[in-house]
C-alpha positions in Angstrom: 0.0 0.0 0.0 1.4 3.4 -1.0 1.1 5.9 1.8 0.6 9.5 0.7 1.5 12.7 2.6 -2.1 13.6 3.3 -2.6 10.1 4.7 0.4 10.5 7.0 -0.9 13.9 8.2 -4.2 12.4 9.0 -2.5 9.6 10.9 -0.4 12.1 12.8 -3.4 14.2 13.7 -5.3 11.2 14.9 -2.4 10.0 17.0 -1.9 13.4 18.6 -5.6 13.8 19.4 -6.0 10.3 20.7 -3.0 10.6 23.1 -3.1 14.2 24.3 -6.4 15.8 23.2 -6.6 19.6 22.8 -6.6 20.5 26.4 -3.6 22.1 28.0 -1.7 20.3 30.8 0.7 21.5 33.4 4.3 21.1 32.6 6.3 18.5 34.5 7.9 20.5 37.3 10.6 17.9 37.7 13.7 18.9 35.6 15.0 16.3 33.3 18.4 15.1 34.6 21.3 14.2 32.3 19.9 13.5 28.9 21.7 10.8 26.9 22.6 11.2 23.3 19.6 10.5 21.0 19.1 6.8 20.4 19.1 5.4 16.9 17.8 2.3 15.3 14.6 0.6 14.1 11.2 1.1 15.6 11.5 -2.3 17.3 15.0 -1.4 18.7 13.7 1.9 20.1 10.6 0.2 21.6 12.8 -2.4 23.3 15.0 0.4 24.8 11.9 1.8 26.6 10.4 -1.7 27.3 7.3 -1.6 25.2 5.9 -4.1 22.7 4.9 -2.0 19.6 1.4 -2.4 18.2 2.0 -1.5 14.6 -0.4 0.9 13.0 1.5 1.9 9.8 4.3 -0.2 8.1 5.3 1.6 4.9 8.5 2.6 3.2 8.3 6.2 4.3 7.0 5.7 7.9 6.6 3.0 10.5 4.3 3.9 13.3 3.1 2.0 16.4 1.2 2.5 19.6 3.3 1.7 22.7 2.6 1.4 26.4 5.0 1.0 29.2 5.3 1.9 32.9 5.6 5.6 31.9 2.4 5.7 29.9 0.9 5.3 26.4 2.6 6.9 23.4 3.0 6.8 19.6 6.4 5.8 18.3 7.3 6.5 14.7 10.4 6.0 12.5 11.0 7.7 9.2 13.0 6.9 6.0 14.2 10.5 5.7 14.8 13.5 7.8 12.6 15.6 5.5 9.7 13.1 5.9 10.1 13.2 9.7 10.0 17.1 9.7 6.9 17.2 7.5 5.1 14.7 9.7 6.0 16.7 12.9 5.0 20.0 11.4 1.7 18.6 10.3 1.0 16.9 13.6 1.9 19.9 15.8 -1.3 21.7 14.6 -3.1 19.1 16.7 -1.2 19.8 19.9 0.8 17.2 21.8 4.3 16.7 23.1 7.0 15.3 20.9 10.3 13.7 21.7 12.4 14.0 18.6 15.5 12.0 17.6 17.2 11.3 14.3 14.5 9.8 12.1 12.2 9.0 15.0 9.6 10.6 17.2 7.6 9.7 20.3 4.3 11.5 21.0 2.6 11.4 24.4 1.8 13.3 27.5 4.4 15.6 29.0 5.3 13.2 31.8 5.6 10.3 29.4 7.8 12.2 26.9 10.0 13.4 29.8 10.4 9.8 31.1 11.2 8.5 27.6 13.8 11.2 27.1 15.8 9.8 30.0 16.3 6.6 28.0 16.1 7.7 24.4 17.6 11.2 24.6 16.3 13.6 21.9 14.7 17.0 22.0 11.3 17.9 23.2 9.0 19.9 20.9 5.5 21.2 21.7 2.4 21.3 19.5 -0.1 24.1 19.4 -1.8 24.7 22.7 -5.5 25.0 21.8 -6.5 25.9 25.4 -4.3 29.0 25.3 -5.7 30.0 21.9 -9.3 29.6 23.3 -8.6 31.7 26.4 -7.0 34.5 24.3 -10.2 36.5 24.5 -12.2 35.0 21.6 -15.8 34.5 22.4 -18.2 32.2 20.6 -21.9 33.0 20.3 -24.5 30.4 19.7 -27.1 31.2 17.1 
């Protein structure tokens, strides 16, 4: 099956919404201690590093994506064939909110506490999606007609 970019964007959006919703959450007050160098490897290798058995959702040449759950929480783990494909996926997914742990050709998406815990093992950089709660409280009012 050929996976197109619009299909990947829809999958990313669904993953972000399913895991984090559009509501805001308090940041994890605990500072992340020494962060290791970003891990590398296949989706299965990364999943094994964080002790989860991946439930594959997408297995295509451009992207491999699975739902994972471990002691730290539930998250999406995805690996990419190219850096560009990864960046396009992240940029599309960020519109739907969420918390992203980003390594070289991989990303983990989950709640703040889950992403921070994964970072202690996988390394990587944390990126945040759009905070819809902040946008809604920015003074906009909605009237029902």
